[in-house]
DRENDO-1510 file (C-alpha; in Angstrom, 1 decimal, always signed):
<recs>
REC; n; res; u; v; w
REC; 1; MET; +10.8; +21.0; -6.9 .
REC; 2; THR; +11.2; +19.2; -10.6 .
REC; 3; GLN; +10.5; +16.1; -11.8 .
REC; 4; SER; +13.4; +14.4; -12.5 .
REC; 5; ARG; +11.5; +10.9; -12.6 .
REC; 6; PRO; +9.0; +9.2; -15.1 .
REC; 7; SER; +5.6; +9.8; -14.8 .
REC; 8; VAL; +3.5; +7.6; -12.3 .
REC; 9; GLY; +0.1; +8.6; -14.1 .
REC; 10; ALA; +1.7; +8.4; -17.0 .
REC; 11; LEU; +3.1; +4.7; -16.7 .
REC; 12; VAL; -0.2; +4.3; -14.9 .
REC; 13; ALA; -2.9; +5.1; -17.4 .
REC; 14; PRO; -2.7; +1.4; -19.5 .
REC; 15; HIS; -3.1; -0.4; -16.6 .
REC; 16; VAL; -6.5; +1.9; -15.6 .
REC; 17; ALA; -7.5; +1.7; -18.9 .
REC; 18; SER; -6.8; -2.1; -18.9 .
REC; 19; LEU; -8.7; -2.5; -15.9 .
REC; 20; VAL; -12.2; -0.8; -16.6 .
REC; 21; ALA; -11.9; -2.6; -20.4 .
REC; 22; ASP; -11.8; -5.8; -18.7 .
REC; 23; ALA; -14.2; -5.0; -15.6 .
REC; 24; GLN; -16.9; -7.9; -16.3 .
REC; 25; ALA; -14.6; -10.2; -15.7 .
REC; 26; LEU; -12.8; -8.9; -12.9 .
REC; 27; ARG; -15.8; -8.7; -11.7 .
REC; 28; LEU; -15.7; -5.3; -11.2 .
REC; 29; GLY; -18.0; -2.5; -11.3 .
REC; 30; VAL; -17.7; +1.0; -13.3 .
REC; 31; GLU; -19.7; +3.7; -13.5 .
REC; 32; ARG; -19.5; +7.2; -15.1 .
REC; 33; THR; -20.2; +10.3; -13.2 .
REC; 34; PRO; -22.5; +12.8; -15.2 .
REC; 35; THR; -19.2; +14.9; -15.1 .
REC; 36; GLY; -17.6; +12.3; -16.4 .
REC; 37; ALA; -14.7; +10.3; -14.0 .
REC; 38; THR; -14.8; +6.8; -13.6 .
REC; 39; ILE; -16.1; +5.4; -10.5 .
REC; 40; VAL; -14.9; +1.7; -10.2 .
REC; 41; ASP; -16.4; -0.4; -7.5 .
REC; 42; ALA; -14.0; -3.5; -6.1 .
REC; 43; GLY; -16.0; -5.2; -3.7 .
REC; 44; ILE; -18.5; -2.7; -2.3 .
REC; 45; ALA; -21.9; -3.9; -4.9 .
REC; 46; VAL; -19.8; -6.7; -7.0 .
REC; 47; ARG; -17.7; -9.8; -6.1 .
REC; 48; GLY; -14.2; -8.3; -7.0 .
REC; 49; GLY; -11.7; -10.2; -6.6 .
REC; 50; LEU; -8.0; -11.7; -6.2 .
REC; 51; GLU; -6.8; -11.0; -9.5 .
REC; 52; ALA; -7.9; -7.4; -9.8 .
REC; 53; GLY; -6.3; -7.1; -6.2 .
REC; 54; ARG; -3.6; -7.6; -8.0 .
REC; 55; ARG; -3.9; -5.3; -10.8 .
REC; 56; ILE; -5.1; -2.7; -8.4 .
REC; 57; THR; -1.9; -2.9; -6.3 .
REC; 58; GLU; +0.4; -2.4; -9.3 .
REC; 59; ILE; -1.9; +0.5; -10.3 .
REC; 60; CYS; -1.2; +1.7; -6.7 .
REC; 61; LEU; +2.6; +1.4; -7.6 .
REC; 62; GLY; +2.5; +3.9; -10.2 .
REC; 63; GLY; +3.0; +1.3; -13.1 .
REC; 64; MET; +6.9; +1.4; -11.2 .
REC; 65; GLY; +6.1; -2.4; -9.9 .
REC; 66; LYS; +4.6; -5.5; -9.9 .
REC; 67; ALA; +2.7; -7.3; -8.2 .
REC; 68; THR; +2.1; -11.9; -8.6 .
REC; 69; PHE; +0.8; -14.4; -6.4 .
REC; 70; ALA; +2.9; -17.0; -5.7 .
REC; 71; PRO; +2.6; -20.0; -3.2 .
REC; 72; ASP; +3.8; -19.5; +0.5 .
REC; 73; THR; +4.6; -22.5; +2.5 .
REC; 74; ARG; +5.6; -20.2; +5.6 .
REC; 75; PHE; +2.1; -20.6; +7.1 .
REC; 76; PRO; +0.3; -24.1; +6.2 .
REC; 77; ARG; -3.1; -22.8; +5.7 .
REC; 78; TRP; -3.0; -19.4; +4.1 .
REC; 79; ASN; -0.7; -20.8; +1.4 .
REC; 80; THR; -0.6; -17.9; -1.4 .
REC; 81; ALA; +1.0; -15.3; -0.9 .
REC; 82; ILE; +1.6; -11.6; -2.6 .
REC; 83; GLN; +5.2; -10.6; -4.5 .
REC; 84; ILE; +6.2; -7.0; -4.7 .
REC; 85; THR; +8.6; -5.7; -6.9 .
REC; 86; THR; +9.3; -2.6; -8.5 .
REC; 87; VAL; +11.7; -0.7; -10.8 .
REC; 88; ASP; +11.9; +2.0; -8.4 .
REC; 89; PRO; +10.9; +2.1; -5.1 .
REC; 90; VAL; +10.9; +5.2; -3.2 .
REC; 91; ILE; +9.1; +6.1; -5.9 .
REC; 92; ALA; +6.6; +3.9; -6.3 .
REC; 93; CYS; +5.7; +3.1; -3.0 .
REC; 94; LEU; +6.3; +6.4; -1.3 .
REC; 95; GLY; +5.8; +8.4; -4.8 .
REC; 96; SER; +2.4; +6.1; -5.0 .
REC; 97; GLN; +1.1; +3.8; -3.3 .
REC; 98; TYR; +1.4; +5.3; +0.0 .
REC; 99; ALA; -2.1; +5.6; +1.9 .
REC; 100; GLY; -1.2; +9.3; +2.7 .
REC; 101; TRP; -4.2; +11.7; +1.7 .
REC; 102; SER; -6.7; +11.4; +4.2 .
REC; 103; LEU; -10.5; +12.9; +2.8 .
REC; 104; SER; -13.5; +13.1; +4.6 .
REC; 105; ASP; -17.1; +14.8; +3.1 .
REC; 106; GLY; -19.3; +15.1; +5.6 .
REC; 107; ASP; -20.0; +11.2; +6.9 .
REC; 108; PHE; -17.1; +10.7; +4.3 .
REC; 109; PHE; -14.5; +9.3; +5.1 .
REC; 110; ALA; -11.5; +7.6; +3.3 .
REC; 111; LEU; -7.7; +8.0; +3.1 .
REC; 112; GLY; -6.6; +7.6; -0.9 .
REC; 113; SER; -3.2; +5.7; -2.4 .
REC; 114; GLY; -1.7; +5.7; -5.2 .
REC; 115; PRO; -0.9; +7.6; -8.2 .
REC; 116; ALA; -2.7; +11.1; -8.2 .
REC; 117; ARG; -1.3; +11.1; -4.9 .
REC; 118; ALA; +1.8; +12.8; -6.9 .
REC; 119; LEU; -0.1; +15.2; -8.6 .
REC; 120; TRP; -2.0; +16.8; -5.9 .
REC; 121; ALA; +1.7; +17.0; -3.7 .
REC; 122; LYS; +0.8; +18.8; -0.8 .
REC; 123; GLU; +2.0; +16.0; +1.5 .
REC; 124; GLU; +5.6; +17.2; +2.9 .
REC; 125; LEU; +7.2; +13.8; +2.1 .
REC; 126; PHE; +6.9; +14.9; -1.9 .
REC; 127; GLY; +8.9; +18.1; -0.6 .
REC; 128; GLU; +11.5; +15.4; +0.8 .
REC; 129; LEU; +11.5; +12.9; -2.3 .
REC; 130; GLY; +11.5; +16.4; -5.4 .
REC; 131; TYR; +8.5; +14.8; -7.1 .
REC; 132; LYS; +5.5; +15.9; -8.1 .
REC; 133; ASP; +3.7; +14.5; -11.3 .
REC; 134; ALA; +2.1; +16.5; -13.9 .
REC; 135; SER; +0.3; +13.6; -15.7 .
REC; 136; GLU; -2.8; +14.6; -17.5 .
REC; 137; THR; -4.9; +11.7; -15.9 .
REC; 138; ALA; -5.2; +11.1; -12.3 .
REC; 139; THR; -6.1; +7.7; -10.7 .
REC; 140; LEU; -6.6; +7.1; -6.7 .
REC; 141; VAL; -7.2; +4.0; -4.4 .
REC; 142; LEU; -10.2; +4.8; -1.9 .
REC; 143; GLU; -10.3; +2.3; +0.9 .
REC; 144; THR; -14.1; +2.7; +1.5 .
REC; 145; ASP; -16.9; +0.8; +1.3 .
REC; 146; LYS; -18.9; +3.7; +0.4 .
REC; 147; ARG; -19.3; +5.4; -2.9 .
REC; 148; PRO; -17.6; +9.4; -2.8 .
REC; 149; PRO; -19.9; +12.2; -3.4 .
REC; 150; ASP; -20.0; +14.5; -5.8 .
REC; 151; SER; -18.7; +17.0; -4.4 .
REC; 152; LEU; -15.4; +15.2; -2.9 .
REC; 153; ILE; -14.7; +13.8; -6.8 .
REC; 154; ALA; -15.2; +17.3; -7.9 .
REC; 155; HIS; -12.6; +18.6; -5.1 .
REC; 156; ILE; -9.9; +15.8; -5.7 .
REC; 157; ALA; -10.0; +16.6; -9.1 .
REC; 158; LYS; -9.2; +20.1; -8.9 .
REC; 159; GLU; -6.8; +19.1; -6.0 .
REC; 160; CYS; -5.0; +17.4; -9.3 .
REC; 161; GLY; -5.1; +20.0; -11.6 .
REC; 162; VAL; -7.5; +17.9; -13.8 .
REC; 163; ALA; -10.6; +17.8; -15.1 .
REC; 164; GLU; -13.4; +15.6; -13.7 .
REC; 165; ASP; -13.4; +13.2; -16.9 .
REC; 166; LYS; -9.7; +12.2; -16.4 .
REC; 167; LEU; -10.2; +11.6; -13.3 .
REC; 168; THR; -10.7; +7.6; -12.4 .
REC; 169; LEU; -11.5; +6.8; -8.5 .
REC; 170; ILE; -11.1; +2.9; -7.2 .
REC; 171; LEU; -13.3; +1.8; -4.4 .
REC; 172; THR; -11.3; -1.0; -2.5 .
REC; 173; PRO; -13.5; -2.3; +0.7 .
REC; 174; THR; -11.0; -4.2; +3.1 .
REC; 175; THR; -13.1; -6.5; +3.4 .
REC; 176; SER; -13.5; -7.3; +0.0 .
REC; 177; LEU; -10.4; -9.9; -1.4 .
REC; 178; ALA; -9.6; -7.0; -3.4 .
REC; 179; GLY; -8.9; -4.6; -0.7 .
REC; 180; SER; -7.5; -7.1; +1.6 .
REC; 181; VAL; -4.8; -8.0; -1.9 .
REC; 182; GLN; -4.2; -4.2; -2.3 .
REC; 183; VAL; -3.5; -3.6; +1.6 .
REC; 184; VAL; -1.4; -6.3; +2.1 .
REC; 185; GLY; +0.8; -5.3; -0.9 .
REC; 186; ARG; +2.5; -2.2; +1.0 .
REC; 187; VAL; +4.7; -5.0; +2.5 .
REC; 188; LEU; +7.6; -3.1; +0.7 .
REC; 189; GLU; +6.4; +0.2; +1.3 .
REC; 190; VAL; +5.3; +0.1; +5.2 .
REC; 191; ALA; +9.2; -1.4; +5.2 .
REC; 192; LEU; +10.4; +2.1; +3.3 .
REC; 193; HIS; +8.0; +4.4; +5.8 .
REC; 194; LYS; +9.8; +3.5; +8.5 .
REC; 195; ALA; +13.1; +3.8; +7.2 .
REC; 196; HIS; +12.1; +7.0; +6.6 .
REC; 197; SER; +10.8; +7.7; +10.0 .
REC; 198; LEU; +14.3; +6.0; +10.9 .
REC; 199; HIS; +16.1; +9.2; +9.2 .
REC; 200; PHE; +18.2; +6.8; +6.3 .
REC; 201; PRO; +18.0; +8.6; +3.5 .
REC; 202; LEU; +15.7; +7.8; +1.3 .
REC; 203; GLU; +18.0; +8.5; -1.6 .
REC; 204; ARG; +20.4; +5.6; -0.8 .
REC; 205; ILE; +17.8; +3.0; -1.3 .
REC; 206; VAL; +18.5; +1.1; -4.7 .
REC; 207; ASP; +15.8; -1.3; -4.8 .
REC; 208; GLY; +14.1; -3.6; -3.0 .
REC; 209; ALA; +11.1; -6.3; -2.5 .
REC; 210; GLY; +8.5; -7.9; -0.4 .
REC; 211; VAL; +6.1; -10.5; +0.3 .
REC; 212; ALA; +3.5; -11.1; +2.8 .
REC; 213; PRO; +0.2; -13.5; +2.7 .
REC; 214; VAL; -3.4; -12.9; +1.6 .
REC; 215; PRO; -5.5; -13.3; +4.7 .
REC; 216; PRO; -8.9; -14.2; +4.0 .
REC; 217; PRO; -11.3; -11.4; +4.1 .
REC; 218; ALA; -13.5; -10.6; +7.2 .
REC; 219; ALA; -16.8; -9.6; +7.8 .
REC; 220; ASP; -16.8; -6.3; +9.2 .
REC; 221; PHE; -14.4; -3.3; +8.5 .
REC; 222; MET; -12.5; -3.6; +11.9 .
REC; 223; SER; -11.2; -7.2; +11.8 .
REC; 224; GLY; -10.4; -6.4; +7.7 .
REC; 225; MET; -8.3; -3.8; +9.3 .
REC; 226; GLY; -6.6; -6.8; +11.7 .
REC; 227; ARG; -5.7; -9.1; +9.1 .
REC; 228; THR; -4.8; -7.2; +6.7 .
REC; 229; ASN; -2.3; -5.7; +9.1 .
REC; 230; ASP; -1.3; -8.8; +11.1 .
REC; 231; ALA; -0.6; -10.2; +7.7 .
REC; 232; VAL; +2.6; -7.4; +6.9 .
REC; 233; LEU; +3.6; -7.1; +11.3 .
REC; 234; TYR; +3.3; -10.5; +11.6 .
REC; 235; GLY; +4.0; -12.9; +8.6 .
REC; 236; GLY; +6.0; -10.0; +5.9 .
REC; 237; GLU; +9.7; -10.1; +5.2 .
REC; 238; ILE; +11.7; -8.0; +2.8 .
REC; 239; SER; +14.4; -7.2; +1.0 .
REC; 240; LEU; +16.4; -4.0; +1.1 .
REC; 241; TYR; +19.6; -2.9; -0.9 .
REC; 242; VAL; +20.8; +0.6; +0.3 .
REC; 243; GLU; +24.1; +2.4; -0.4 .
REC; 244; GLY; +26.6; +3.7; +1.9 .
REC; 245; PRO; +28.7; +2.0; +4.8 .
REC; 246; GLU; +28.1; -1.5; +6.2 .
REC; 247; ASP; +27.2; -0.4; +9.4 .
REC; 248; GLU; +24.3; +1.8; +8.7 .
REC; 249; ALA; +22.5; -1.5; +6.9 .
REC; 250; GLU; +23.6; -3.2; +10.1 .
REC; 251; GLN; +21.8; -0.8; +11.8 .
REC; 252; LEU; +18.7; -0.1; +9.2 .
REC; 253; ALA; +18.3; -4.0; +9.4 .
REC; 254; ASN; +18.6; -4.6; +13.4 .
REC; 255; GLY; +15.7; -1.4; +13.4 .
REC; 256; LEU; +13.4; -2.1; +10.9 .
REC; 257; PRO; +11.3; -5.2; +12.2 .
REC; 258; SER; +8.1; -4.3; +13.7 .
REC; 259; SER; +9.6; -6.2; +16.3 .
REC; 260; THR; +10.8; -3.6; +17.9 .
REC; 261; SER; +8.1; -2.1; +18.6 .
REC; 262; ARG; +6.2; -2.2; +21.8 .
REC; 263; ASP; +3.3; -2.7; +20.7 .
REC; 264; HIS; +4.7; -6.2; +19.3 .
REC; 265; GLY; +3.1; -9.7; +20.1 .
REC; 266; ARG; -0.5; -9.4; +20.3 .
REC; 267; PRO; -2.6; -9.2; +16.9 .
REC; 268; PHE; -3.1; -5.9; +15.4 .
REC; 269; GLY; -6.9; -6.1; +16.5 .
REC; 270; GLU; -6.7; -6.5; +19.8 .
REC; 271; ILE; -4.0; -3.0; +20.1 .
REC; 272; PHE; -6.2; -0.9; +18.2 .
REC; 273; ALA; -9.1; -2.1; +20.7 .
REC; 274; GLY; -6.8; -1.4; +23.5 .
REC; 275; TYR; -5.8; +2.3; +21.8 .
REC; 276; ASN; -9.9; +2.6; +22.1 .
REC; 277; TYR; -10.0; +2.6; +18.1 .
REC; 278; ASP; -7.5; +5.8; +18.1 .
REC; 279; PHE; -5.2; +4.6; +15.5 .
REC; 280; TYR; -3.1; +8.0; +16.1 .
REC; 281; ALA; -2.2; +6.2; +19.9 .
REC; 282; CYS; -0.8; +2.8; +18.6 .
REC; 283; ASP; +3.7; +3.0; +17.9 .
REC; 284; ALA; +4.6; +4.1; +15.0 .
REC; 285; GLY; +7.5; +1.9; +15.0 .
REC; 286; LEU; +4.7; -1.2; +14.8 .
REC; 287; PHE; +3.9; -0.7; +10.8 .
REC; 288; SER; +6.7; -2.5; +9.5 .
REC; 289; PRO; +7.0; -6.6; +8.1 .
REC; 290; ALA; +8.2; -9.2; +10.0 .
REC; 291; VAL; +11.2; -10.2; +8.9 .
REC; 292; VAL; +13.9; -7.5; +7.0 .
REC; 293; THR; +17.0; -8.3; +5.4 .
REC; 294; VAL; +19.4; -5.0; +4.6 .
REC; 295; THR; +21.6; -5.3; +1.9 .
REC; 296; ALA; +25.1; -2.8; +1.5 .
REC; 297; LEU; +25.5; -2.6; -2.1 .
REC; 298; SER; +29.7; -1.7; -1.4 .
REC; 299; THR; +30.3; -4.6; +0.1 .
REC; 300; GLY; +27.4; -7.3; -0.3 .
REC; 301; LYS; +26.9; -8.0; +3.3 .
REC; 302; SER; +22.9; -9.0; +4.3 .
REC; 303; PHE; +21.6; -8.9; +7.4 .
REC; 304; THR; +18.6; -10.1; +8.6 .
REC; 305; ALA; +16.7; -9.4; +10.9 .
REC; 306; GLY; +13.2; -10.0; +12.8 .
REC; 307; ALA; +11.2; -13.8; +13.1 .
REC; 308; TYR; +7.4; -14.3; +12.4 .
REC; 309; GLU; +4.4; -15.0; +14.2 .
REC; 310; PRO; +2.2; -18.1; +13.1 .
REC; 311; SER; +0.9; -18.3; +16.2 .
REC; 312; LEU; -0.8; -15.0; +15.6 .
REC; 313; ILE; -1.3; -15.6; +11.9 .
REC; 314; ALA; -3.4; -17.5; +13.1 .
REC; 315; LYS; -5.3; -16.4; +15.6 .
REC; 316; SER; -5.7; -13.3; +13.5 .
REC; 317; PHE; -7.1; -15.0; +10.2 .
REC; 318; GLY; -9.2; -18.0; +12.6 .
REC; 319; GLY; -6.9; -20.0; +12.8 .
</recs>
């Protein structure tokens, strides 16, 4: 496995340094552990906010994407959306942003996303991407409302092959504004992940963009997970630009929307409860944006499939 693309760890380093430097203005907490690791609290003991979530989303994208806020008239009561663009959607989204690192230590559990995954690179996906990072610093974003134990911090640094003083962990509770933004900011990533599950060749995905409404934060983890998922499943929209035959672009468009799933049509919280809160019992095909457009670069023809679900957004967001 060789690195044929830029280092996501190196590209993201200035973004991480800026986040830490601006922590007070962004209402973030910063802790240095006795071994030198940096812990950024984005919503546990501090308030955090939308701008913190936007910047954390760009960190999750490995410095290879932009996250911006934009007005959104599709859902009148929730009129702020986050837009995602990248310079390399496959590496930015699947090689960095995807929450593919499962971490546990005692009663602590969290999913890790961000550029440190490409240093660890033990997910099968990295073999398919043909990518492994070699950065001297590691940054991982954890969906959690708890500080990870020191033993897990040491484990992460070791797995990434960096000293602990070169490790930054950013903690983003789903119930926080920053946490809500960074999860919904995966609107493009979930589409790429589903394209991969549909066996569309990742090397033929040239570019992409996505947008999804920012939900109000919820009072508890389960409700927060429901709202952030629904924002993508029923309010997300993406565009992909792909190489290859036109008919295969059309086939991809028809297969991508969340509406192709057997579980589509109810708020995610209800779906999750119906499976006794077993995430892996849910139909994996559900996790995709509501509306997709795939453009065949060979002919310039675009194919659109799916539909928004304003009533489900309103039910989920507290309408």
